[in-house]
PDB file of N, CA, C and O in Angstrom:
ATOM      1  N   MET A   1      -7.702 -12.193   8.719  1.00  0.00           N
ATOM      2  CA  MET A   1      -6.774 -11.247   8.129  1.00  0.00           C
ATOM      3  C   MET A   1      -7.476  -9.891   7.995  1.00  0.00           C
ATOM      4  O   MET A   1      -8.572  -9.792   7.442  1.00  0.00           O
ATOM      5  N   ARG A   2      -6.846  -8.898   8.493  1.00  0.00           N
ATOM      6  CA  ARG A   2      -7.413  -7.555   8.398  1.00  0.00           C
ATOM      7  C   ARG A   2      -7.174  -6.963   7.013  1.00  0.00           C
ATOM      8  O   ARG A   2      -6.181  -7.258   6.349  1.00  0.00           O
ATOM      9  N   HIS A   3      -8.098  -6.135   6.607  1.00  0.00           N
ATOM     10  CA  HIS A   3      -8.000  -5.429   5.341  1.00  0.00           C
ATOM     11  C   HIS A   3      -7.632  -3.975   5.611  1.00  0.00           C
ATOM     12  O   HIS A   3      -7.731  -3.497   6.741  1.00  0.00           O
ATOM     13  N   GLY A   4      -7.219  -3.299   4.589  1.00  0.00           N
ATOM     14  CA  GLY A   4      -6.883  -1.890   4.729  1.00  0.00           C
ATOM     15  C   GLY A   4      -5.385  -1.659   4.760  1.00  0.00           C
ATOM     16  O   GLY A   4      -4.862  -1.066   5.703  1.00  0.00           O
ATOM     17  N   SER A   5      -4.696  -2.126   3.734  1.00  0.00           N
ATOM     18  CA  SER A   5      -3.236  -2.015   3.698  1.00  0.00           C
ATOM     19  C   SER A   5      -2.731  -0.651   3.232  1.00  0.00           C
ATOM     20  O   SER A   5      -1.536  -0.372   3.325  1.00  0.00           O
ATOM     21  N   LEU A   6      -3.629   0.202   2.731  1.00  0.00           N
ATOM     22  CA  LEU A   6      -3.224   1.528   2.264  1.00  0.00           C
ATOM     23  C   LEU A   6      -3.447   2.572   3.353  1.00  0.00           C
ATOM     24  O   LEU A   6      -4.420   2.502   4.105  1.00  0.00           O
ATOM     25  N   SER A   7      -2.547   3.531   3.429  1.00  0.00           N
ATOM     26  CA  SER A   7      -2.691   4.633   4.378  1.00  0.00           C
ATOM     27  C   SER A   7      -3.565   5.732   3.770  1.00  0.00           C
ATOM     28  O   SER A   7      -3.831   5.747   2.569  1.00  0.00           O
ATOM     29  N   ARG A   8      -3.991   6.625   4.612  1.00  0.00           N
ATOM     30  CA  ARG A   8      -4.786   7.774   4.165  1.00  0.00           C
ATOM     31  C   ARG A   8      -4.011   8.579   3.116  1.00  0.00           C
ATOM     32  O   ARG A   8      -4.572   8.962   2.089  1.00  0.00           O
ATOM     33  N   ASP A   9      -2.737   8.834   3.369  1.00  0.00           N
ATOM     34  CA  ASP A   9      -1.923   9.605   2.426  1.00  0.00           C
ATOM     35  C   ASP A   9      -1.797   8.912   1.071  1.00  0.00           C
ATOM     36  O   ASP A   9      -1.823   9.568   0.030  1.00  0.00           O
ATOM     37  N   GLU A  10      -1.658   7.583   1.086  1.00  0.00           N
ATOM     38  CA  GLU A  10      -1.568   6.845  -0.177  1.00  0.00           C
ATOM     39  C   GLU A  10      -2.865   6.975  -0.980  1.00  0.00           C
ATOM     40  O   GLU A  10      -2.832   7.136  -2.200  1.00  0.00           O
ATOM     41  N   VAL A  11      -3.994   6.904  -0.294  1.00  0.00           N
ATOM     42  CA  VAL A  11      -5.277   7.001  -0.981  1.00  0.00           C
ATOM     43  C   VAL A  11      -5.501   8.417  -1.487  1.00  0.00           C
ATOM     44  O   VAL A  11      -6.010   8.602  -2.593  1.00  0.00           O
ATOM     45  N   ILE A  12      -5.132   9.415  -0.702  1.00  0.00           N
ATOM     46  CA  ILE A  12      -5.239  10.810  -1.160  1.00  0.00           C
ATOM     47  C   ILE A  12      -4.403  11.002  -2.418  1.00  0.00           C
ATOM     48  O   ILE A  12      -4.856  11.652  -3.361  1.00  0.00           O
ATOM     49  N   TYR A  13      -3.218  10.465  -2.454  1.00  0.00           N
ATOM     50  CA  TYR A  13      -2.346  10.587  -3.625  1.00  0.00           C
ATOM     51  C   TYR A  13      -2.995   9.952  -4.858  1.00  0.00           C
ATOM     52  O   TYR A  13      -2.884  10.473  -5.968  1.00  0.00           O
ATOM     53  N   ARG A  14      -3.674   8.821  -4.649  1.00  0.00           N
ATOM     54  CA  ARG A  14      -4.217   8.076  -5.785  1.00  0.00           C
ATOM     55  C   ARG A  14      -5.564   8.586  -6.281  1.00  0.00           C
ATOM     56  O   ARG A  14      -5.812   8.577  -7.487  1.00  0.00           O
ATOM     57  N   VAL A  15      -6.451   9.036  -5.369  1.00  0.00           N
ATOM     58  CA  VAL A  15      -7.793   9.442  -5.809  1.00  0.00           C
ATOM     59  C   VAL A  15      -8.177  10.858  -5.391  1.00  0.00           C
ATOM     60  O   VAL A  15      -9.216  11.363  -5.816  1.00  0.00           O
ATOM     61  N   GLY A  16      -7.367  11.498  -4.577  1.00  0.00           N
ATOM     62  CA  GLY A  16      -7.627  12.882  -4.199  1.00  0.00           C
ATOM     63  C   GLY A  16      -8.206  13.051  -2.804  1.00  0.00           C
ATOM     64  O   GLY A  16      -8.913  12.183  -2.291  1.00  0.00           O
ATOM     65  N   LYS A  17      -7.890  14.180  -2.211  1.00  0.00           N
ATOM     66  CA  LYS A  17      -8.320  14.491  -0.854  1.00  0.00           C
ATOM     67  C   LYS A  17      -9.836  14.608  -0.750  1.00  0.00           C
ATOM     68  O   LYS A  17     -10.417  14.204   0.257  1.00  0.00           O
ATOM     69  N   GLU A  18     -10.482  15.153  -1.773  1.00  0.00           N
ATOM     70  CA  GLU A  18     -11.935  15.332  -1.753  1.00  0.00           C
ATOM     71  C   GLU A  18     -12.658  14.000  -1.586  1.00  0.00           C
ATOM     72  O   GLU A  18     -13.623  13.917  -0.827  1.00  0.00           O
ATOM     73  N   ILE A  19     -12.211  12.966  -2.277  1.00  0.00           N
ATOM     74  CA  ILE A  19     -12.829  11.644  -2.172  1.00  0.00           C
ATOM     75  C   ILE A  19     -12.646  11.084  -0.768  1.00  0.00           C
ATOM     76  O   ILE A  19     -13.587  10.536  -0.195  1.00  0.00           O
ATOM     77  N   VAL A  20     -11.458  11.214  -0.212  1.00  0.00           N
ATOM     78  CA  VAL A  20     -11.199  10.689   1.128  1.00  0.00           C
ATOM     79  C   VAL A  20     -12.032  11.434   2.168  1.00  0.00           C
ATOM     80  O   VAL A  20     -12.541  10.819   3.105  1.00  0.00           O
ATOM     81  N   GLU A  21     -12.173  12.724   2.018  1.00  0.00           N
ATOM     82  CA  GLU A  21     -13.003  13.482   2.957  1.00  0.00           C
ATOM     83  C   GLU A  21     -14.474  13.084   2.841  1.00  0.00           C
ATOM     84  O   GLU A  21     -15.177  13.030   3.849  1.00  0.00           O
ATOM     85  N   LYS A  22     -14.948  12.803   1.623  1.00  0.00           N
ATOM     86  CA  LYS A  22     -16.320  12.319   1.455  1.00  0.00           C
ATOM     87  C   LYS A  22     -16.484  10.938   2.103  1.00  0.00           C
ATOM     88  O   LYS A  22     -17.503  10.660   2.734  1.00  0.00           O
ATOM     89  N   LEU A  23     -15.482  10.086   1.942  1.00  0.00           N
ATOM     90  CA  LEU A  23     -15.527   8.750   2.540  1.00  0.00           C
ATOM     91  C   LEU A  23     -15.567   8.845   4.067  1.00  0.00           C
ATOM     92  O   LEU A  23     -16.234   8.043   4.720  1.00  0.00           O
ATOM     93  N   ASP A  24     -14.866   9.805   4.630  1.00  0.00           N
ATOM     94  CA  ASP A  24     -14.891  10.008   6.082  1.00  0.00           C
ATOM     95  C   ASP A  24     -16.309  10.231   6.599  1.00  0.00           C
ATOM     96  O   ASP A  24     -16.611   9.890   7.743  1.00  0.00           O
ATOM     97  N   ALA A  25     -17.174  10.797   5.773  1.00  0.00           N
ATOM     98  CA  ALA A  25     -18.541  11.127   6.185  1.00  0.00           C
ATOM     99  C   ALA A  25     -19.535   9.985   5.947  1.00  0.00           C
ATOM    100  O   ALA A  25     -20.691  10.076   6.361  1.00  0.00           O
ATOM    101  N   VAL A  26     -19.096   8.918   5.285  1.00  0.00           N
ATOM    102  CA  VAL A  26     -19.979   7.790   5.000  1.00  0.00           C
ATOM    103  C   VAL A  26     -20.049   6.885   6.233  1.00  0.00           C
ATOM    104  O   VAL A  26     -19.019   6.536   6.811  1.00  0.00           O
ATOM    105  N   ASN A  27     -21.253   6.512   6.628  1.00  0.00           N
ATOM    106  CA  ASN A  27     -21.416   5.606   7.765  1.00  0.00           C
ATOM    107  C   ASN A  27     -20.910   4.217   7.399  1.00  0.00           C
ATOM    108  O   ASN A  27     -21.162   3.720   6.301  1.00  0.00           O
ATOM    109  N   CYS A  28     -20.199   3.605   8.323  1.00  0.00           N
ATOM    110  CA  CYS A  28     -19.723   2.246   8.090  1.00  0.00           C
ATOM    111  C   CYS A  28     -20.757   1.254   8.592  1.00  0.00           C
ATOM    112  O   CYS A  28     -21.677   1.607   9.331  1.00  0.00           O
ATOM    113  N   ASP A  29     -20.587   0.008   8.177  1.00  0.00           N
ATOM    114  CA  ASP A  29     -21.503  -1.044   8.582  1.00  0.00           C
ATOM    115  C   ASP A  29     -20.712  -2.342   8.732  1.00  0.00           C
ATOM    116  O   ASP A  29     -19.585  -2.453   8.249  1.00  0.00           O
ATOM    117  N   PHE A  30     -21.315  -3.318   9.407  1.00  0.00           N
ATOM    118  CA  PHE A  30     -20.704  -4.631   9.552  1.00  0.00           C
ATOM    119  C   PHE A  30     -20.409  -5.214   8.174  1.00  0.00           C
ATOM    120  O   PHE A  30     -21.220  -5.085   7.257  1.00  0.00           O
ATOM    121  N   THR A  31     -19.252  -5.854   8.027  1.00  0.00           N
ATOM    122  CA  THR A  31     -18.977  -6.565   6.779  1.00  0.00           C
ATOM    123  C   THR A  31     -19.454  -8.011   6.848  1.00  0.00           C
ATOM    124  O   THR A  31     -19.638  -8.653   5.814  1.00  0.00           O
ATOM    125  N   ASN A  32     -19.655  -8.523   8.051  1.00  0.00           N
ATOM    126  CA  ASN A  32     -20.032  -9.921   8.285  1.00  0.00           C
ATOM    127  C   ASN A  32     -18.950 -10.900   7.834  1.00  0.00           C
ATOM    128  O   ASN A  32     -19.209 -12.089   7.645  1.00  0.00           O
ATOM    129  N   ARG A  33     -17.750 -10.385   7.668  1.00  0.00           N
ATOM    130  CA  ARG A  33     -16.634 -11.245   7.292  1.00  0.00           C
ATOM    131  C   ARG A  33     -16.036 -11.844   8.573  1.00  0.00           C
ATOM    132  O   ARG A  33     -15.796 -11.126   9.544  1.00  0.00           O
ATOM    133  N   LEU A  34     -15.802 -13.140   8.570  1.00  0.00           N
ATOM    134  CA  LEU A  34     -15.188 -13.810   9.704  1.00  0.00           C
ATOM    135  C   LEU A  34     -13.671 -13.770   9.566  1.00  0.00           C
ATOM    136  O   LEU A  34     -13.127 -13.988   8.483  1.00  0.00           O
ATOM    137  N   GLN A  35     -13.009 -13.494  10.662  1.00  0.00           N
ATOM    138  CA  GLN A  35     -11.546 -13.516  10.671  1.00  0.00           C
ATOM    139  C   GLN A  35     -11.108 -14.977  10.774  1.00  0.00           C
ATOM    140  O   GLN A  35     -11.627 -15.720  11.606  1.00  0.00           O
ATOM    141  N   THR A  36     -10.178 -15.384   9.952  1.00  0.00           N
ATOM    142  CA  THR A  36      -9.744 -16.779   9.944  1.00  0.00           C
ATOM    143  C   THR A  36      -8.389 -16.982  10.592  1.00  0.00           C
ATOM    144  O   THR A  36      -7.870 -18.098  10.620  1.00  0.00           O
ATOM    145  N   ASP A  37      -7.815 -15.911  11.111  1.00  0.00           N
ATOM    146  CA  ASP A  37      -6.473 -16.016  11.683  1.00  0.00           C
ATOM    147  C   ASP A  37      -6.472 -15.864  13.200  1.00  0.00           C
ATOM    148  O   ASP A  37      -5.438 -15.553  13.792  1.00  0.00           O
ATOM    149  N   GLY A  38      -7.626 -16.084  13.834  1.00  0.00           N
ATOM    150  CA  GLY A  38      -7.709 -15.979  15.282  1.00  0.00           C
ATOM    151  C   GLY A  38      -8.008 -14.583  15.788  1.00  0.00           C
ATOM    152  O   GLY A  38      -8.206 -14.396  16.988  1.00  0.00           O
ATOM    153  N   ASP A  39      -8.046 -13.608  14.913  1.00  0.00           N
ATOM    154  CA  ASP A  39      -8.382 -12.238  15.289  1.00  0.00           C
ATOM    155  C   ASP A  39      -9.871 -12.208  15.614  1.00  0.00           C
ATOM    156  O   ASP A  39     -10.692 -12.598  14.785  1.00  0.00           O
ATOM    157  N   THR A  40     -10.222 -11.755  16.799  1.00  0.00           N
ATOM    158  CA  THR A  40     -11.623 -11.744  17.209  1.00  0.00           C
ATOM    159  C   THR A  40     -12.286 -10.391  17.000  1.00  0.00           C
ATOM    160  O   THR A  40     -13.424 -10.192  17.425  1.00  0.00           O
ATOM    161  N   SER A  41     -11.599  -9.464  16.357  1.00  0.00           N
ATOM    162  CA  SER A  41     -12.176  -8.150  16.095  1.00  0.00           C
ATOM    163  C   SER A  41     -13.339  -8.246  15.118  1.00  0.00           C
ATOM    164  O   SER A  41     -13.408  -9.158  14.294  1.00  0.00           O
ATOM    165  N   VAL A  42     -14.248  -7.287  15.228  1.00  0.00           N
ATOM    166  CA  VAL A  42     -15.382  -7.196  14.319  1.00  0.00           C
ATOM    167  C   VAL A  42     -15.032  -6.164  13.253  1.00  0.00           C
ATOM    168  O   VAL A  42     -14.610  -5.052  13.569  1.00  0.00           O
ATOM    169  N   GLU A  43     -15.213  -6.541  11.992  1.00  0.00           N
ATOM    170  CA  GLU A  43     -14.844  -5.675  10.877  1.00  0.00           C
ATOM    171  C   GLU A  43     -16.048  -4.875  10.385  1.00  0.00           C
ATOM    172  O   GLU A  43     -17.150  -5.401  10.227  1.00  0.00           O
ATOM    173  N   PHE A  44     -15.802  -3.596  10.152  1.00  0.00           N
ATOM    174  CA  PHE A  44     -16.778  -2.687   9.565  1.00  0.00           C
ATOM    175  C   PHE A  44     -16.114  -2.023   8.369  1.00  0.00           C
ATOM    176  O   PHE A  44     -14.889  -1.909   8.317  1.00  0.00           O
ATOM    177  N   SER A  45     -16.920  -1.586   7.408  1.00  0.00           N
ATOM    178  CA  SER A  45     -16.354  -0.858   6.280  1.00  0.00           C
ATOM    179  C   SER A  45     -17.339   0.177   5.760  1.00  0.00           C
ATOM    180  O   SER A  45     -18.545   0.095   5.990  1.00  0.00           O
ATOM    181  N   ALA A  46     -16.790   1.144   5.059  1.00  0.00           N
ATOM    182  CA  ALA A  46     -17.567   2.145   4.335  1.00  0.00           C
ATOM    183  C   ALA A  46     -16.894   2.294   2.976  1.00  0.00           C
ATOM    184  O   ALA A  46     -15.685   2.097   2.859  1.00  0.00           O
ATOM    185  N   SER A  47     -17.664   2.637   1.953  1.00  0.00           N
ATOM    186  CA  SER A  47     -17.060   2.741   0.622  1.00  0.00           C
ATOM    187  C   SER A  47     -17.652   3.902  -0.159  1.00  0.00           C
ATOM    188  O   SER A  47     -18.731   4.413   0.142  1.00  0.00           O
ATOM    189  N   ILE A  48     -16.896   4.291  -1.173  1.00  0.00           N
ATOM    190  CA  ILE A  48     -17.315   5.370  -2.067  1.00  0.00           C
ATOM    191  C   ILE A  48     -16.706   5.093  -3.442  1.00  0.00           C
ATOM    192  O   ILE A  48     -15.602   4.558  -3.544  1.00  0.00           O
ATOM    193  N   ASP A  49     -17.423   5.456  -4.480  1.00  0.00           N
ATOM    194  CA  ASP A  49     -16.903   5.303  -5.842  1.00  0.00           C
ATOM    195  C   ASP A  49     -15.989   6.479  -6.172  1.00  0.00           C
ATOM    196  O   ASP A  49     -16.195   7.599  -5.703  1.00  0.00           O
ATOM    197  N   ALA A  50     -14.982   6.200  -6.985  1.00  0.00           N
ATOM    198  CA  ALA A  50     -14.015   7.231  -7.360  1.00  0.00           C
ATOM    199  C   ALA A  50     -13.439   6.892  -8.732  1.00  0.00           C
ATOM    200  O   ALA A  50     -13.805   5.890  -9.347  1.00  0.00           O
ATOM    201  N   VAL A  51     -12.534   7.745  -9.197  1.00  0.00           N
ATOM    202  CA  VAL A  51     -11.827   7.524 -10.462  1.00  0.00           C
ATOM    203  C   VAL A  51     -10.331   7.608 -10.194  1.00  0.00           C
ATOM    204  O   VAL A  51      -9.840   8.556  -9.582  1.00  0.00           O
ATOM    205  N   GLU A  52      -9.625   6.593 -10.670  1.00  0.00           N
ATOM    206  CA  GLU A  52      -8.164   6.567 -10.574  1.00  0.00           C
ATOM    207  C   GLU A  52      -7.614   6.248 -11.955  1.00  0.00           C
ATOM    208  O   GLU A  52      -7.941   5.213 -12.534  1.00  0.00           O
ATOM    209  N   ASP A  53      -6.784   7.132 -12.480  1.00  0.00           N
ATOM    210  CA  ASP A  53      -6.195   6.933 -13.811  1.00  0.00           C
ATOM    211  C   ASP A  53      -7.264   6.622 -14.853  1.00  0.00           C
ATOM    212  O   ASP A  53      -7.115   5.688 -15.642  1.00  0.00           O
ATOM    213  N   ASP A  54      -8.343   7.406 -14.855  1.00  0.00           N
ATOM    214  CA  ASP A  54      -9.451   7.272 -15.793  1.00  0.00           C
ATOM    215  C   ASP A  54     -10.217   5.954 -15.675  1.00  0.00           C
ATOM    216  O   ASP A  54     -10.956   5.591 -16.590  1.00  0.00           O
ATOM    217  N   CYS A  55     -10.054   5.237 -14.571  1.00  0.00           N
ATOM    218  CA  CYS A  55     -10.787   3.993 -14.334  1.00  0.00           C
ATOM    219  C   CYS A  55     -11.690   4.161 -13.111  1.00  0.00           C
ATOM    220  O   CYS A  55     -11.304   4.795 -12.128  1.00  0.00           O
ATOM    221  N   SER A  56     -12.878   3.597 -13.179  1.00  0.00           N
ATOM    222  CA  SER A  56     -13.778   3.613 -12.031  1.00  0.00           C
ATOM    223  C   SER A  56     -13.268   2.634 -10.981  1.00  0.00           C
ATOM    224  O   SER A  56     -12.946   1.488 -11.295  1.00  0.00           O
ATOM    225  N   VAL A  57     -13.197   3.085  -9.743  1.00  0.00           N
ATOM    226  CA  VAL A  57     -12.740   2.261  -8.632  1.00  0.00           C
ATOM    227  C   VAL A  57     -13.668   2.474  -7.441  1.00  0.00           C
ATOM    228  O   VAL A  57     -14.468   3.409  -7.422  1.00  0.00           O
ATOM    229  N   THR A  58     -13.551   1.609  -6.467  1.00  0.00           N
ATOM    230  CA  THR A  58     -14.250   1.767  -5.192  1.00  0.00           C
ATOM    231  C   THR A  58     -13.191   1.887  -4.110  1.00  0.00           C
ATOM    232  O   THR A  58     -12.295   1.049  -4.009  1.00  0.00           O
ATOM    233  N   VAL A  59     -13.299   2.933  -3.305  1.00  0.00           N
ATOM    234  CA  VAL A  59     -12.383   3.140  -2.186  1.00  0.00           C
ATOM    235  C   VAL A  59     -13.110   2.685  -0.927  1.00  0.00           C
ATOM    236  O   VAL A  59     -14.228   3.120  -0.651  1.00  0.00           O
ATOM    237  N   VAL A  60     -12.464   1.807  -0.168  1.00  0.00           N
ATOM    238  CA  VAL A  60     -13.076   1.247   1.032  1.00  0.00           C
ATOM    239  C   VAL A  60     -12.226   1.596   2.247  1.00  0.00           C
ATOM    240  O   VAL A  60     -11.007   1.424   2.241  1.00  0.00           O
ATOM    241  N   ALA A  61     -12.892   2.090   3.289  1.00  0.00           N
ATOM    242  CA  ALA A  61     -12.247   2.341   4.578  1.00  0.00           C
ATOM    243  C   ALA A  61     -12.635   1.203   5.512  1.00  0.00           C
ATOM    244  O   ALA A  61     -13.804   0.820   5.576  1.00  0.00           O
ATOM    245  N   TYR A  62     -11.664   0.665   6.234  1.00  0.00           N
ATOM    246  CA  TYR A  62     -11.912  -0.443   7.160  1.00  0.00           C
ATOM    247  C   TYR A  62     -11.724   0.017   8.597  1.00  0.00           C
ATOM    248  O   TYR A  62     -10.775   0.724   8.935  1.00  0.00           O
ATOM    249  N   TYR A  63     -12.662  -0.409   9.424  1.00  0.00           N
ATOM    250  CA  TYR A  63     -12.665  -0.129  10.856  1.00  0.00           C
ATOM    251  C   TYR A  63     -12.719  -1.471  11.583  1.00  0.00           C
ATOM    252  O   TYR A  63     -13.352  -2.410  11.101  1.00  0.00           O
ATOM    253  N   TYR A  64     -12.067  -1.567  12.727  1.00  0.00           N
ATOM    254  CA  TYR A  64     -12.118  -2.791  13.525  1.00  0.00           C
ATOM    255  C   TYR A  64     -12.443  -2.433  14.966  1.00  0.00           C
ATOM    256  O   TYR A  64     -11.896  -1.485  15.529  1.00  0.00           O
ATOM    257  N   GLN A  65     -13.348  -3.215  15.550  1.00  0.00           N
ATOM    258  CA  GLN A  65     -13.756  -3.033  16.938  1.00  0.00           C
ATOM    259  C   GLN A  65     -13.593  -4.350  17.684  1.00  0.00           C
ATOM    260  O   GLN A  65     -13.771  -5.425  17.111  1.00  0.00           O
ATOM    261  N   ASP A  66     -13.255  -4.258  18.960  1.00  0.00           N
ATOM    262  CA  ASP A  66     -13.178  -5.441  19.806  1.00  0.00           C
ATOM    263  C   ASP A  66     -14.574  -6.047  19.924  1.00  0.00           C
ATOM    264  O   ASP A  66     -15.548  -5.329  20.153  1.00  0.00           O
ATOM    265  N   GLU A  67     -14.673  -7.364  19.769  1.00  0.00           N
ATOM    266  CA  GLU A  67     -15.988  -7.999  19.787  1.00  0.00           C
ATOM    267  C   GLU A  67     -16.719  -7.805  21.110  1.00  0.00           C
ATOM    268  O   GLU A  67     -17.945  -7.692  21.120  1.00  0.00           O
ATOM    269  N   ASP A  68     -15.992  -7.764  22.226  1.00  0.00           N
ATOM    270  CA  ASP A  68     -16.641  -7.531  23.520  1.00  0.00           C
ATOM    271  C   ASP A  68     -17.215  -6.124  23.600  1.00  0.00           C
ATOM    272  O   ASP A  68     -18.296  -5.920  24.152  1.00  0.00           O
ATOM    273  N   ASP A  69     -16.495  -5.158  23.051  1.00  0.00           N
ATOM    274  CA  ASP A  69     -16.997  -3.781  23.038  1.00  0.00           C
ATOM    275  C   ASP A  69     -18.284  -3.678  22.224  1.00  0.00           C
ATOM    276  O   ASP A  69     -19.224  -2.986  22.616  1.00  0.00           O
ATOM    277  N   VAL A  70     -18.316  -4.365  21.101  1.00  0.00           N
ATOM    278  CA  VAL A  70     -19.514  -4.345  20.247  1.00  0.00           C
ATOM    279  C   VAL A  70     -20.673  -5.020  20.966  1.00  0.00           C
ATOM    280  O   VAL A  70     -21.798  -4.520  20.947  1.00  0.00           O
ATOM    281  N   ALA A  71     -20.399  -6.151  21.597  1.00  0.00           N
ATOM    282  CA  ALA A  71     -21.459  -6.912  22.265  1.00  0.00           C
ATOM    283  C   ALA A  71     -22.007  -6.199  23.498  1.00  0.00           C
ATOM    284  O   ALA A  71     -23.175  -6.369  23.845  1.00  0.00           O
ATOM    285  N   ASN A  72     -21.171  -5.404  24.158  1.00  0.00           N
ATOM    286  CA  ASN A  72     -21.562  -4.813  25.432  1.00  0.00           C
ATOM    287  C   ASN A  72     -21.991  -3.357  25.369  1.00  0.00           C
ATOM    288  O   ASN A  72     -22.300  -2.766  26.404  1.00  0.00           O
ATOM    289  N   CYS A  73     -22.017  -2.772  24.200  1.00  0.00           N
ATOM    290  CA  CYS A  73     -22.428  -1.369  24.119  1.00  0.00           C
ATOM    291  C   CYS A  73     -23.929  -1.297  23.848  1.00  0.00           C
ATOM    292  O   CYS A  73     -24.506  -2.195  23.235  1.00  0.00           O
ATOM    293  N   GLU A  74     -24.539  -0.232  24.307  1.00  0.00           N
ATOM    294  CA  GLU A  74     -25.961  -0.033  24.043  1.00  0.00           C
ATOM    295  C   GLU A  74     -26.184   0.510  22.639  1.00  0.00           C
ATOM    296  O   GLU A  74     -27.198   0.223  22.002  1.00  0.00           O
ATOM    297  N   SER A  75     -25.226   1.297  22.167  1.00  0.00           N
ATOM    298  CA  SER A  75     -25.308   1.883  20.840  1.00  0.00           C
ATOM    299  C   SER A  75     -23.909   1.877  20.233  1.00  0.00           C
ATOM    300  O   SER A  75     -22.932   2.170  20.923  1.00  0.00           O
ATOM    301  N   LEU A  76     -23.808   1.552  18.965  1.00  0.00           N
ATOM    302  CA  LEU A  76     -22.499   1.558  18.305  1.00  0.00           C
ATOM    303  C   LEU A  76     -21.877   2.950  18.288  1.00  0.00           C
ATOM    304  O   LEU A  76     -20.666   3.085  18.114  1.00  0.00           O
ATOM    305  N   ASP A  77     -22.688   3.977  18.468  1.00  0.00           N
ATOM    306  CA  ASP A  77     -22.168   5.349  18.528  1.00  0.00           C
ATOM    307  C   ASP A  77     -21.228   5.553  19.706  1.00  0.00           C
ATOM    308  O   ASP A  77     -20.435   6.495  19.707  1.00  0.00           O
ATOM    309  N   GLU A  78     -21.303   4.690  20.701  1.00  0.00           N
ATOM    310  CA  GLU A  78     -20.446   4.795  21.886  1.00  0.00           C
ATOM    311  C   GLU A  78     -18.997   4.413  21.590  1.00  0.00           C
ATOM    312  O   GLU A  78     -18.095   4.784  22.341  1.00  0.00           O
ATOM    313  N   LEU A  79     -18.771   3.687  20.523  1.00  0.00           N
ATOM    314  CA  LEU A  79     -17.432   3.167  20.219  1.00  0.00           C
ATOM    315  C   LEU A  79     -16.554   4.239  19.573  1.00  0.00           C
ATOM    316  O   LEU A  79     -17.053   5.211  19.006  1.00  0.00           O
ATOM    317  N   ASN A  80     -15.262   4.045  19.671  1.00  0.00           N
ATOM    318  CA  ASN A  80     -14.285   4.943  19.064  1.00  0.00           C
ATOM    319  C   ASN A  80     -14.062   4.490  17.618  1.00  0.00           C
ATOM    320  O   ASN A  80     -13.502   3.421  17.378  1.00  0.00           O
ATOM    321  N   TRP A  81     -14.501   5.304  16.662  1.00  0.00           N
ATOM    322  CA  TRP A  81     -14.437   4.931  15.252  1.00  0.00           C
ATOM    323  C   TRP A  81     -13.238   5.588  14.583  1.00  0.00           C
ATOM    324  O   TRP A  81     -13.265   6.776  14.260  1.00  0.00           O
ATOM    325  N   GLU A  82     -12.198   4.810  14.382  1.00  0.00           N
ATOM    326  CA  GLU A  82     -11.004   5.277  13.666  1.00  0.00           C
ATOM    327  C   GLU A  82     -10.743   4.333  12.499  1.00  0.00           C
ATOM    328  O   GLU A  82     -10.784   3.111  12.642  1.00  0.00           O
ATOM    329  N   ILE A  83     -10.480   4.919  11.366  1.00  0.00           N
ATOM    330  CA  ILE A  83     -10.176   4.115  10.183  1.00  0.00           C
ATOM    331  C   ILE A  83      -8.815   3.468  10.375  1.00  0.00           C
ATOM    332  O   ILE A  83      -7.828   4.143  10.668  1.00  0.00           O
ATOM    333  N   GLU A  84      -8.772   2.140  10.207  1.00  0.00           N
ATOM    334  CA  GLU A  84      -7.508   1.428  10.346  1.00  0.00           C
ATOM    335  C   GLU A  84      -6.712   1.436   9.048  1.00  0.00           C
ATOM    336  O   GLU A  84      -5.482   1.470   9.069  1.00  0.00           O
ATOM    337  N   GLY A  85      -7.408   1.406   7.930  1.00  0.00           N
ATOM    338  CA  GLY A  85      -6.721   1.414   6.654  1.00  0.00           C
ATOM    339  C   GLY A  85      -7.719   1.424   5.509  1.00  0.00           C
ATOM    340  O   GLY A  85      -8.930   1.349   5.719  1.00  0.00           O
ATOM    341  N   TYR A  86      -7.197   1.517   4.306  1.00  0.00           N
ATOM    342  CA  TYR A  86      -8.020   1.658   3.106  1.00  0.00           C
ATOM    343  C   TYR A  86      -7.587   0.622   2.062  1.00  0.00           C
ATOM    344  O   TYR A  86      -6.473   0.098   2.094  1.00  0.00           O
ATOM    345  N   GLU A  87      -8.494   0.356   1.158  1.00  0.00           N
ATOM    346  CA  GLU A  87      -8.202  -0.447  -0.043  1.00  0.00           C
ATOM    347  C   GLU A  87      -8.865   0.256  -1.221  1.00  0.00           C
ATOM    348  O   GLU A  87      -9.861   0.962  -1.060  1.00  0.00           O
ATOM    349  N   ILE A  88      -8.304   0.052  -2.393  1.00  0.00           N
ATOM    350  CA  ILE A  88      -8.900   0.548  -3.629  1.00  0.00           C
ATOM    351  C   ILE A  88      -9.113  -0.652  -4.529  1.00  0.00           C
ATOM    352  O   ILE A  88      -8.177  -1.391  -4.836  1.00  0.00           O
ATOM    353  N   TYR A  89     -10.359  -0.836  -4.949  1.00  0.00           N
ATOM    354  CA  TYR A  89     -10.723  -1.974  -5.803  1.00  0.00           C
ATOM    355  C   TYR A  89     -11.220  -1.492  -7.146  1.00  0.00           C
ATOM    356  O   TYR A  89     -11.574  -2.304  -8.001  1.00  0.00           O
TER     357      TYR A  89
END
């Protein structure tokens, strides 16, 4: 099951554009989470701390790459990195 059910606009509304722009600059890394629904994509995430309604939260951006692309590239920098979705925890 893929994560990241929130859109960029939803996250901007909830925690502000500045936080989302800072998150865009954070390097993502493997989550090491296995997909249990037959999805063979490799999951990556990046996160940043924020405040929503006076509560501390963590905003996470999720990226997914085809496992063959990950296995066959010389450097992960070669891949197309687009955020698929966000979560706020």
